[in-house]
C-alpha positions, -999 to +999 in steps of 0.1 A: -460+072+115-431+097+104-396+083+109-374+105+129-338+112+117-324+084+142-350+057+134-342+030+107-375+018+088-372-018+091-407-023+076-396-013+042-416-012+011-431-042-001-417-053-036-444-054-062-460-087-069-443-104-038-459-123-014-467-113+021-438-118+042-447-144+072-456-131+105-428-149+122-401-135+097-414-100+103-410-105+139-376-120+133-367-092+114-374-065+138-359-085+168-328-089+147-328-053+137-326-043+173-300-070+179-277-058+151-281-023+159-268-029+193-239-047+178-229-018+158-236+007+189-210-016+208-186-012+177-188+025+175-185+027+213-152+006+215-136+020+180-125+053+194-104+037+220-092+008+196-081+033+170-064+056+196-043+027+210-033+018+173-022+055+167-002+056+199+018+024+189+020+035+152+056+031+136+056+064+118+038+096+114+019+085+084+003+054+101-006+076+132-021+100+107-041+074+090-053+059+125-066+095+134-083+102+101-100+067+105-113+077+140-125+110+129-143+096+098-163+070+119-175+096+142-188+116+113-204+088+094-213+065+123-253+073+117-249+067+080-229+033+082-254+021+108-284+030+088-267+014+054-260-019+072-294-020+089-313-011+056-292-039+039-303-066+062-339-053+062-340-058+022-328-093+028-362-099+046-384-075+028-374-085-007-367-121+003-360-146-030-354-114-052-326-098-031-290-110-036-261-095-016-236-111-040-241-108-078-246-140-093-225-156-118-228-146-155-226-167-186-193-166-203-207-152-235-222-124-215-189-108-207-174-079-226-137-073-234-129-058-200-154-079-178-126-102-166-102-072-157-091-071-120-102-043-097-077-018-084-057-026-057-075-007-029-110-021-038-093-057-044-078-055-008-111-044+007-129-072-013-104-097+000-110-086+035-146-090+033-145-124+015-121-136+044-145-123+069-176-140+052-156-171+052-148-171+091-182-162+099-197-192+080-170-216+095-174-202+131-214-204+128-218-234+106-244-252+127-263-222+136-265-210+100-275-245+087-304-243+113-315-211+102-315-217+066-336-248+071-362-229+091-365-200+067-369-224+038-395-243+056-414-210+059-409-204+023-413-236+004-420-219-029-390-198-031-356-210-040-329-197-017-292-199-018-273-197+015-260-164+008-300-151+006-311-162+038-317-131+059-289-125+084-263-145+065-228-136+066-232-123+030-259-100+038-244-086+068-207-083+055-219-069+019-240-043+036-206-033+057-187-032+024-212-010+009-211+014+041-174+014+043-169+022+005-178+057+009-153+064+039-129+092+030-098+074+041-069+055+028-069+017+022-049+009+052-072+028+076-101+012+059-087-024+064-081-014+100-118-004+102-126-037+087-104-056+111-121-041+141-155-053+125-139-085+120-131-090+157-165-078+168-188-097+145-165-129+153-176-127+188-211-116+187-230-131+155-231-162+175-254-150+198-275-132+171-280-165+152-287-186+181-316-160+193-329-161+158-331-198+159-346-197+195-372-173+182-383-193+152-383-227+175-405-209+200-428-201+172-433-235+163-409-235+133-392-270+131-389-268+169-372-304+172-346-296+145-312-300+162-291-306+134-290-291+099-297-315+067-265-324+054-278-328+019-270-305-008-294-280-018-305-279-056-288-249-072-308-218-078-315-218-115-317-183-121-284-174-108-263-201-131-242-217-100-228-252-106-227-280-081-191-285-069-170-311-083-160-342-063-123-334-049-099-356-030-102-337+004-098-360+034-127-358+059-104-340+086-104-312+064-141-305+061-141-283+091-115-259+078-126-266+040-127-233+020-159-219+008-180-239-016-178-235-054-211-218-056-202-192-033-168-187-047-182-183-083-206-157-069-176-137-053-156-142-086-183-128-105-187-099-083-150-088-087-153-092-123-130-125-123-137-158-141-147-188-122-130-223-128-160-232-152-154-202-174-118-207-175-124-241-185-147-231-213-123-206-226-096-235-226-118-254-248-129-230-272-110-244-300-110-278-289-095-300-261-061-283-263-044-306-239-011-297-228+016-318-237+025-332-204-009-341-194-018-362-224-018-399-223-035-431-240-030-453-210-054-461-179-073-428-168-062-416-133-089-406-109-081-375-088-071-394-055-047-413-077-031-386-094-026-369-058-006-399-047+015-396-077+020-360-075+029-365-039+057-390-049+069-364-074+071-337-047+105-345-034+115-333+000+136-303+002+166-323+012+165-343-021+165-313-044+196-298-058+201-258-063+191-261-099+156-246-107+126-269-114+115-275-149+081-266-166+051-284-149+047-304-181+081-316-181+077-328-145+042-344-151+058-364-181+078-382-155+046-398-140+023-399-170+045-412-196+072-435-178+096-452-200+087-488-183+050-487-190+023-477-215+015-445-194-016-427-179-040-403-189-061-378-165-097-365-165-108-338-185-114-315-154-080-324-139-064-318-171-078-283-171-065-277-138-031-288-147-034-268-178-043-235-160-016-241-132+009-244-159+000-214-175+003-194-143+036-207-134+047-198-171+038-163-165+054-162-130+087-177-144+088-153-173+082-123-151+110-096-154+101-083-119+118-114-101+154-121-099+163-156-112+171-169-077+137-162-066+120-175-096+140-208-089+126-208-054+091-201-064+093-226-093+096-254-065+060-248-057+044-258-088+036-294-076+022-282-042+002-255-057-012-280-085-023-302-056-042-273-039-059-264-072-071-301-078-083-301-042-101-267-043-109-253-076-121-219-059-083-214-059-085-197-094-111-171-083-110-167-044-087-138-042-085-148-002-073-186-009-043-188+014-023-205-012-030-177-037-022-150-011+010-169-001+022-167-037+015-132-039+034-124-005+062-143-016+066-126-051+058-092-034+086-096-009+112-105-036+103-075-058+131-056-046+155-083-038+191-084-049+218-109-044+239-105-013+278-106-015+293-142-007+293-144+032+267-120+040+236-130+055+204-129+037+172-129+060+147-128+033+160-153+010+163-179+040+128-173+051+114-178+016+136-211+012+122-221+049+086-216+035+092-235+003+112-265+020+081-266+046+055-271+018+078-296+002+084-315+031+049-315+048+022-307+024-001-336+014-037-323+010-042-302+041-047-266+027-043-253+063-007-256+060-006-226+037-026-206+058-001-211+088+029-206+066+012-172+054+007-162+090+043-169+095+058-153+067+033-122+069+047-117+106+083-118+093+074-092+066+055-069+090+087-069+114+109-063+082+085-037+070+088-018+102+125-019+104+129-007+066+102+021+075+121+035+104+153+034+082+137+051+054+121+077+078+156+087+093+169+090+057+139+111+048+145+132+079+180+136+073+174+146+037+149+171+044+172+185+071+201+188+048+177+204+022+168+230+046+203+236+057+214+240+021+186+265+014+196+284+046+231+285+033+224+298+001+200+325+012+227+336+039+254+334+012+232+357-010+225+382+016+259+387+029+272+389-008+246+415-014+254+434+017+294+434+014+294+438-023+324+459-034+334+473+003+367+469+017+363+455+051+388+448+077+400+413+084+383+411+117+348+422+102+351+399+073+361+370+098+331+379+120+308+380+090+319+348+074+321+326+106+302+332+136+277+357+123+269+335+094+261+306+116+237+327+135+220+339+104+216+300+095+203+292+128+178+321+124+163+312+092+161+276+102+145+283+136+123+314+127+121+315+089+131+341+065+097+359+069+101+366+105+108+399+121+138+384+139+154+377+105+146+411+092+163+428+122+193+404+117+196+415+079+192+453+088+220+446+116+243+430+090+240+461+068+247+485+096+277+464+105+293+466+071+286+502+069+303+509+103+335+491+089+335+510+058+313+540+056+320+552+019+309+576+005+305+597+035+298+633+045+299+658+072+273+638+093+290+604+090+311+606+121+282+617+144+259+588+127+286+564+137+291+574+170+252+568+177+252+536+157+283+516+172+269+509+207+236+493+192+256+473+165+279+459+193+251+450+216+232+433+187+260+412+178+268+402+214+231+390+218+232+370+186+262+351+194+250+345+228+218+331+210+239+303+194+260+298+226+290+310+207+324+307+229+321+338+253+358+342+255+359+345+215+331+368+214+348+392+238+379+389+214+355+395+183+340+426+200+377+440+210+389+433+175+358+452+161+363+481+185+398+486+169+384+484+135+360+513+142+390+532+158+407+530+124+375+541+108+372+572+128+411+580+120+403+579+085+373+601+089+394+628+106+421+626+079+403+620+048+386+646+027+349+648+033+327+637+000+296+657+001+264+637-008+227+642-004+214+640+031+186+617+022+210+589+008+224+574+038+250+546+033+234+521+056+202+525+034+218+521+000+221+482+006+188+475+018+171+473-017+198+449-032+194+426+000+159+424-001+160+415-038+185+386-029+165+372-003+134+370-026+158+354-052+171+327-031+136+321-014+125+300-044+144+268-057+169+275-084+154+270-118+187+250-129+196+222-104+233+213-099+243+181-118+240+151-094+271+138-078+264+102-065+281+090-035+302+061-039+277+035-029+249+051-051+240+043-087+258+060-115+229+078-133+239+102-158+221+139-155+198+141-182+187+178-189+175+179-223+161+215-239+124+217-226+099+211-253+064+197-253+074+160-254+096+166-226+069+183-205+051+150-205+078+132-190+083+159-165+047+154-157+053+114-156+081+123-130+058+143-109+033+117-109+057+090-098+043+079-063+066+074-033+070+039-026+071+030-063+098+002-073+120+009-102+151-004-120+179+021-125+201+011-155+235+022-161+263+012-181+277-009-155+247-026-140+210-024-128+199-017-094+164-022-082+152+005-058+122+022-042+112+060-044+115+065-007+108+105-006+104+134-026+124+165-008+102+196-018+126+221-007+154+209-031+133+191-056+152+159-051+137+122-055+155+098-031+156+063-041+165+034-014+174+000-018+154-029-001+173-025+032+166+014+032+198+027+022+201+055-003+214+043-039+205+075-059+191+111-059+177+127-088+162+163-097+129+165-112+146+171-149+171+144-141+144+119-133+121+127-165+153+126-186+162+091-173+126+081-178+126+093-215+160+077-220+148+044-207+174+043-178+144+040-153+119+013-158+088+008-135+084-025-117+049-037-111+046-047-075+011-057-076-005-093-070+016-115-092-009-143-092-038-120-102-015-103-130-009-139-143-047-147-143-055-116-158-029-123-186-041-159-192-078-146-195-066-119-219-047-144-241-074-170-241-102-143-251-079-128-280-072-166-291-110-172-293-116-140-312-088-147-336 
């Protein structure tokens, strides 16, 4: 049967050498395919309204445009996404035992130099969102998924299946979703919004799908009396290299909210190119045990629960801690592992590896120049709580969505542009970070869920803070763009009037008219209509005629007649123009009256003066047309040589650097052009250092506008000045990426280089 364009073939091609799929699983595949198609149809039917509502509530035009782009892209890619996800699900049936939605772990020696590097931020954020969704679905549908896995394994006793390989598993559906969304031509914020909508839908609908699958299998006689999934651990699938999870000190009450098991975490880490804890441990021991000084000991070996208790005693409540920063983790551990009053303690190898890795992570964080010393001191207080988390759950090292890891990243990211406030000033960000740290010190024992709660609270605080700053920055950008347009309009009008007047001797009333009300009208016209509009051309022509009427030299026998014909039109045009900008009507009457007197003086001069003959085709009013046109064209483009920067009193003192252009400087100009809006930098001057963010690039003037964390402008630089400052080292880039991931990448690189050496 030929498949139509809108029909998804769930039969699929049978893999060569694969046993026939049991009939009951064929039926489950077909029924589940229809159910999943209905779920996806429901999503697309509701996504338009959801995205439209988000666009209406957007805080900025940029966010609104992102939501509308997502809406349009989903409409265009609806069929493709549905087909992709359904085919992914179909493969989990048709290639059962061979199809793996998540790439398996790889032996350490098989990694090349770059295999442990981190993904780019956009891919990483999407991967973290997918990982979180998988975890939520597994937690929400734990019992139904366990029953489904037992029944499928019962039908296929000769095939070893990991939980993620079970057809319809969250990994199968979410990985298919990730593949489909990877092709969407939208920015990462919009893509995460789409994934969030899927999240809300799947959380509420997949339970019905799993219950229906179990009901169908039970009705077909597959373990019909099975009411509860077996609690025994399944043997590891030998060809994937998964390890059994280590025993950890987790309380029974935490089991419901426990993070993903080590096998799943290892798979996700391998898929992201990150090292698992087992591989990190192997790197640590490449040249021998390499125990850190603080974790050695020759006394009684501590079990993990006992070590946790001792760490709890070391984790002093916030009220007992002074303002000084914490020492290194090794120094803190010496207090409990090497007490002066006894022989001391040692720890198990696996716990020692955890201690070693956490110590290196915090060494990197506390040496990071991106963070101010005050913020380093605050984050350093979390060494003991984070160590306890890593002892409880070793997937902390390779699970990007781990709440403790995300909280560290959020705290560091929030502090990237922080600067010390003046004495007596309120500092909401510092207060909030202190609140988070103190809460963990006071309340954390072994319940990792506390990190999730604090992460949610801190993220909400930062969302509100970001919205406030975005509004301030948008107002600043709008004001700067308006000022740039005003400056350009002023420059164009100045050049036009200068070309029109040239060396003419104008009466005072006419000069006053041109330099005050008529100048304002021309500026208003160029801002509203543009310098390519017919209204602008007519206004320039009227300006030429006005100047000629006040000083018609050189003149001939026809000048008086021409002037008599032109004056009524000139006066009428002036009056209409001033009315357009709501100029004071009484002042307008006075201007017209003074202009009439000036014209009377012109006629008297024409009567008494000797007439200078000139060719009839060379009319005075036309003589100025060409210079004016050239002047307008010259000002239409930004000036090639920008004026030197003049910082405001509260701005950074960044010297203007305009070296002679050469090939090397062209490279710095390219770097300036490539600096994305939103980048954090550090401006260095003779007096101080200022951390700020590139908030906007104003095209009309070529200015780069930098703001501090509160959204206030601290510096503005022209393109050449920015390139010169980059070349001189007066501007250095700040890495606002995920600090934990950067620390882990640095550790991996150092360990790998150490092994090669």
